[in-house]
N, C-alpha and C positions, 0 to 999 in steps of 0.2 A: 261534163255536168251534164243531169238529165236535164229536159225540158220540163219547166214546170208544170207547163200546159197539161202533161201525160197523166199528171195525177190527179186530175179531175177528168178527163175524157174515158169513159167506160164502155165505147161504142167500141167493136171489133171490126177488124178491115176482110167480110167476109167475102168470099167468092161467089158469083153470079147463082142463083139457087140458093145462098145458103142465109137463112133467117137472121139478122141482126140485134142484137140484144138492146134493150131498153134502156139510154140513159140512165142512171142515178146520181143526183147533185149529191155532192159531198159536202159538208160543215163542219170546218175545223174548230173546236172550244179550247179558249186556251185556259191554261190553268188555274187562271183569275177569276176568269166566267167559271170555270167548273167548280171552283169552291163558292161560290154565292148560290151554283143552283144545290151542292151539297148543302148548304147552311138552309137553305129554302126549306128542303127536305127533314132537316133534323127537327123541325115543329117546335123547336125549346129555343128558349131567349139565353142565354146565360146572364146571371145577375152580377151587378158591378159590386165590390164590395164598398161599402161605405168610407165616403174620406172626411176629413176634418171639414169645419163647417166654412160659410162665408158670410157675406152683407152687403148691405147696401143703404142708399140715404133718404132719409124722410123730405117730404116735399115742402114742410111747413115751417120749419126752425133750422137754425143754423147754429151749431156745425150740424151737416146732414149724416145720416145713420147711412152707412156703406156696410155691404154685405162682405165677408172675407173671405175671397175667393184664390183658394191653392191653385196650383199646376193641374192640368186634364188627366186625370187617370191615364196610364198608358195603355192598358187593356181595355179595349173598345169591341162591342158587340158584333161579332161578325154577321149576324142575321141582318143588319141595317143596311139594307141594298138601295143603291142609288135608284132615282124614281125612274121608273119602267119597268115594264113585265121583265122578267128573264128572257123570254125569248127575243124581243126586240132590242134588250140591251146586247145580246149576244150578236144578234147579225147586224146592228148598227155598224160593224166593222167590215171591212174588206178581210175577205180569207186570204191568212199569211201565205207567203211564198214558202212550200215545203224546203227544208233545208237540204243541202248537198250533204249525202252520206258523209262524206270525207270530213264534213265539218261538223258531223252531226254529236261526235263525242269531245269535241272541243271545251275549252273551260267557259264555262259564264262569264259576259262581263261583268266587272265590279262595280257594285252600286255606288250610286254617290254618296255622299254627303247628307246631301237632303233625306234622300230616300232612306238613309239608313237611321236617321237621328230625328226628322223633324216630318215624314211624309204624314202623318195624319193630323200634327200639330199645328205648323205653320211656322214660318220661321218669327223671330221677337225683333223687333227695333235694337233691342240691345245685342242680338247675335251678328247685324249688320252693322252697328260700329267696331264691335269688337272684331270682325273680320276685316274693317278698312284700317282697324288699330294695326293688326301683324294676324294676317291669315295664318301664317304658319302655327301662333299660338292659338288661336283657333280650333287649326285642328288636333292640337296637342291636349285641349280642354275637353274634345268630343272623344277623344281615343281613350282619354287616361283621366279626364274626372276634371273637374275645377279645383285649384289648387286652394289652401287656407288663405282665409281672409285677413288681411292686413289690418292693424289697428284705424290706418287711414281710410281704408274703405268702410270699416265698422263705425267710423265717425261720420261720413258721408252718408249711409244708410239711417244713422240715428237722427241726423238733420234731416233727413227726408221726412220719416215719420215723425218729428217734431211741427212740422210745417204742415203737413195731413193732419196733423191732429189740431191744428188751427182753424178749419174749416171742415173736419169730418169727423163723426163718431163710430167706431167701428162695432159692428154687433156679429156672434156666430150664428150661422143659420146650417144646422145638420144636411147634408146631400147625401142621396141614395143613387143618383147615376150622372152621368156625363150630360145630359139631358137639363138636370136640376144645376150642375156647375154654369151651363152656359145661359141658364135662365137667370143666374143671380150678377153674371156679367152684365148682361143686357140693362136689368132693373138697376144695376150702377152707374150704368150711362144715362140712363134715364132720370133718376136723381139727380146725376152731377150735371148734366145737361139743364134741368130745373133750375139746377143753385144758381148755375150762371146766368139764366136769363132774369132770374126773379134779384138774385144779390150781386151780380157783377162777377164772381169769384168763384172757381173751384178747382179741385185739387184731385192728382190721381186717377183721372180720367180716361179706362179704357177705349181704344178704338181697334180697327181691325178692317182689312181690305185687301185688295188683290192690285199687286205691283209687279209689274213687268211679268205677268203669269203666275205668279208666287202668291200664297197666303201669306200674311206679314200681321203680328200683332203686336199690339206697344201701350203704354198707360202713359199719357202726357202727365208731365209734372204738373203745370199751372196752365189756366186757362181763364182769362179774365176779359171783359169790357173795358174800352175806351172812358177815360172820365172827360167829362167837356168838351166832348166832340161830336161832332156831325155823322157817326158811324156807327154801325151795330157790327162790324166784322172785328170779331173777339182776335185777341194777342196771345199766342201761344207763347210761353218762358219756361225755360229749364234751368234749375238752379245746380252747380257745380261747388265740390268744395276743396279748398286749398289746405295743404297740411303746413304750408311755408306760407310768409307775404310775399311771394313772385307773383308775376304775371304768367297764364299760361302760355305756353309756345304754340306756335303756327299749327304743329300737327293736333294740338289738344282742341285748338279752337276749328280746326276745320271736321273734327271728328263730332264735334258740338253742332257743328254747321248741319252735319251730315243727319244726326239724331232728330234735330229740330224740324226739317225739310222732310223726312220720315212723317213725322207727326202730321205734319201740314199737308203732304200728299194725302194721307190717310183722313183725318178731318173733311178733306173737303169734298173726297170723294163719298163718303158719307152723307155729307149734307147736300150732293146733288141729288141724292136719291137715284142712285145707279147702281145699286149693291146686288152684288149676283146671288139670289137667293138660292135658287136653284143649286147652283154651284156650291153655295154655302153647305148646304145641306148634307150632299155628296160627299163633299171632299170632307169632313169632319166626320161623316157618318152618322149623322142626326134622324132622329126620327119627331119630327115636328108636332107628331099628334101623340107624343109621348105625354101622360098623366104626372103631372109633376108630383113630387110626395109634399105629404102634408105639412110638414115643416116650411117648406119652401112658400105653398102656398096662402099660409097664415101668415108668413115674413111680407106677401105681396100684398095680402089685404092690407097690412100695419100701414102701408105707404100709401092708401088711397085708391088700389088696383085691383080689378079680379080675373084673374088669369088660371084657367085649368089647367090647358096644354101648352108645350113650348112655343108652340104657332100663337098662341095669345101673345106671350110676351114680346114674341119678337113682332107680333104686329104693331105693338105699344112702340116698341124700337123706332121700327121705321116711320112710326108717325110724329114721334120726337125727331126724328133728323130734318124731317123737312119742316120744322121748324126753325131749325137752326140758319146762321150766315157763313160762309166760308172764313177762313180766317184769313189775315193782315197780310198780304205778298211784299209789300214794300218794306224791307229791312236796309236798315243803313249800318254796316260792320264800324263801330268807333270804339278805340282802344282807351280812351280816356274815362273817367269814373262819373256815370251821368246817372239822373233821379229814372226810375221806370218810365221811360215814353209808352208813346201809342204802337208801337212796333214789335212784332217777336223776336224775345231775345235771349241771351245766357249772361247767367248771373255767376258770380266767381266771388264765394265768401272766405274768408279764415276761418279755420274751424275752431280753432282755443275761443273767439268771442264772437263768431257769425260777421263779423264787420265786413261791409262790402268791399272789394279790392277792384274790382272791374265788372262794367256792364255794358254790352256793346249790341248794337244791332247792325244786321245785315239782309240780304236782298234774295227771296227766294231764287233760285235760279233751274228752271226746269232743265235745259240742257244737261248741267253738269251734274245735277241731280241724277238723271236717267244713267248717263255714261257711269256714275259711281255704283249705282245699282247693279246695272249690267256688267260691272269687273265682278262686281260682289259675288253675283249668282254666275259665272262662270266658275269658279270656286266650289259653289255649294252643288252645282248640278255637274259635276267632275268633268266638265269640259276643259280644264288645264290641273297641274297640280298648284299648292301652295306657295303664294309669293312670300320671300321674307322682305323683311323692312329694308329700306332704301339705306345707301350707305348714310346718307345726310341725318338719316332718324335710326341710328344704330346706338345712340345712347337707350333706347325702349329697352334696350334687351337687359340693360341694370338692372329694370324692374321685373322683370319676366321669372316666374318661376320653374320655369322649363328648360334653363339653359343647360343642365348638364346632358339632355336630352336632343339639344337642337344641332343640326350639321353644320348650321352657319357657324356658331361659337366654335364648336371642331375645328372648323377649317381655319379659323380666324386665328386660334391659338396655334396650329399645327404652324401656321405663316411666320406666327411671332416667334416660335422657336427657331 
């Protein structure tokens, strides 16, 4: 293999009396950096198609008015460049080592699932819990799409909507860009946080942060402040519904614990005022100085705020985070039916009449949470293939829509034959 240094050395080995050529530095620009340069020279910014509307919450009355925020548009403007000049960005990385000629024609390494499906969106807490439930099922969902929702799933969604309507009034706000979308998400957080501080309860609160180096987004089911307690630390609550009057399995409880721990981690890091602002705008390809659309600005004014740009709204968001306290962390796991206590909890209701089946509390376990997240990210980052469920949890396969495609089921059927 050739010496890599020879690609950068332009000095001739001349004999005595022969003039050496002047060394000329060579700078290698990657394809990604070249795309940024070409985009900058294009001098036009593609317009994002208008998406359905969103909403936020009013600070003065309950229920609060929340904007309906749909999923982020999948097409992002290529002109939105990370902070810094093109030259400094291109020179900030060390020059890559030229590949060996024999290796240059080989196939490109496969992209990770995170890169393929969540590169500019970030993972959701649902992505994490679905991965913990069954990595192979999560892989099938990404590659083949979500299966049709069951009646039990619809009933669960309807119950969450019902609970949300008790404290939130949703209104529609048309948007014209991804910046408009994020402005409304931040306003929803601001209004929900104010509702929590003044009324002691809010639901469907959006949170965002970096977990083990990966951006993660979630929506907390419910946050409430303790009643008759000498603490301002809020309680995180998640409500699950059950089709039958049976207690949830340990696998289901474990999954719920992971979900709530994700919420706690995101919430606590937001209120700690350590939000990586530049990283956020760069990763999601956002222009902080983008002028918000008229409908969004009008909506923000109706909430008692004045904002012209996404950066203005983001400033309100950061200021609000500074007023909040970390959530409670001492969570006790109990299997008996208990009234809501002052600890983060999961609730299990019967779908038919919403009667409470079980309510239990558990402690936030930072070590366990870190291990679970790291294991999930190995799958998302392509560090290993998807794992199947353990032998003890093969009962999950009875409720999976991808059994016809699953190699584990095929292998089990052959052994049974």
